[in-house]
C-alpha positions in Angstrom: 81.7 107.8 118.9 82.2 105.3 116.2 84.9 102.6 116.8 87.4 100.5 114.9 88.4 97.4 116.7 91.7 95.3 116.1 91.2 92.2 118.6 93.6 89.4 119.0 96.6 90.4 117.3 99.4 88.3 118.1 103.3 89.0 117.8 106.6 87.4 119.2 108.5 90.1 120.8 111.2 90.8 123.7 110.0 92.7 126.2 110.5 92.2 130.0 112.8 93.2 132.8 114.8 90.2 133.0 117.7 89.8 130.5 116.4 86.3 129.3 113.0 88.0 128.2 115.0 90.4 126.0 116.8 87.4 124.2 113.9 84.9 123.6 110.9 86.1 122.1 107.7 85.6 123.6 104.2 86.0 122.6 102.2 89.3 123.2 98.6 89.4 122.3 97.2 93.3 121.5 93.9 94.7 120.8 93.2 98.3 119.7 89.8 100.2 119.9 90.2 103.5 117.8 87.6 106.2 118.3 86.7 107.7 115.1 84.1 109.3 113.0 82.8 106.8 110.5 80.1 108.6 109.0 81.9 109.8 105.7 83.3 106.3 105.1 79.7 104.7 105.9 78.6 107.2 103.0 81.4 107.1 100.4 82.7 103.6 100.7 86.1 104.8 100.2 89.2 104.0 102.1 90.1 107.6 102.2 87.6 108.4 104.3 88.4 106.2 107.1 91.3 104.9 109.2 93.2 102.4 107.4 93.7 99.5 109.8 96.1 97.9 107.6 98.7 100.7 107.8 97.9 100.8 111.8 98.5 96.9 112.0 101.7 97.2 110.4 102.8 100.5 112.3 101.8 98.6 115.6 103.6 95.3 114.3 107.0 97.2 114.0 106.7 99.1 117.0 106.2 95.7 119.0 108.8 93.4 117.2 111.5 96.0 116.7 111.8 97.7 120.1 112.5 96.2 123.4 110.8 97.7 126.5 111.1 96.6 130.4 107.5 97.3 131.1 104.4 96.2 128.8 103.1 99.7 130.7 105.8 101.3 128.2 104.8 99.2 125.4 101.0 100.1 125.6 102.0 103.9 126.0 103.9 104.0 123.0 101.3 102.2 120.8 98.6 104.8 122.0 100.9 107.4 121.0 101.8 106.1 117.7 98.0 105.2 117.0 96.9 108.7 118.0 99.4 110.2 115.6 96.9 108.9 112.8 94.7 112.3 112.1 91.5 110.4 112.0 92.0 108.8 115.6 90.5 110.8 118.4 91.1 108.3 121.2 92.5 104.8 121.3 92.3 101.8 123.8 95.2 99.4 123.9 95.4 96.1 125.6 98.5 94.4 125.8 98.7 91.0 127.2 102.1 89.1 127.9 101.1 85.5 127.6 104.1 84.4 130.1 104.9 87.5 132.2 108.0 86.5 134.9 106.5 87.2 138.2 109.7 85.5 139.7 112.7 83.9 137.8 110.9 80.7 138.2 107.2 81.4 137.5 105.3 83.0 134.5 101.5 83.8 134.5 99.5 86.1 131.8 99.4 89.7 132.8 97.5 92.8 131.2 97.4 96.3 130.8 94.7 98.3 129.3 95.2 102.1 128.3 92.8 104.6 127.0 94.4 107.8 125.5 92.5 110.6 124.0 93.5 113.8 121.7 92.5 116.9 123.8 
């Protein structure tokens, strides 16, 4: 299966369990690996024959920045569902890194989730 990869996207967003995490934006790093068939695009050189990753980026940006979730697992699941709604994407792996995940009220460390979903 062919893949389109969007690595190292960065967004400021308000996701977390603690109230202050919903008030103060934090850095989130996301990567997407989309499974798709690139045969037609490789022959035609036509954007209509592939996944428009500019559109995917904008959809993910809106989802990340305009919503608030407690868990990065929920954020990853919502992103996966949004990307799979694209008719050309048959599978997606979403990696969400919260640069400063609060493990206690005083300590923050990087934390990541990675989720793979496919159309069945």
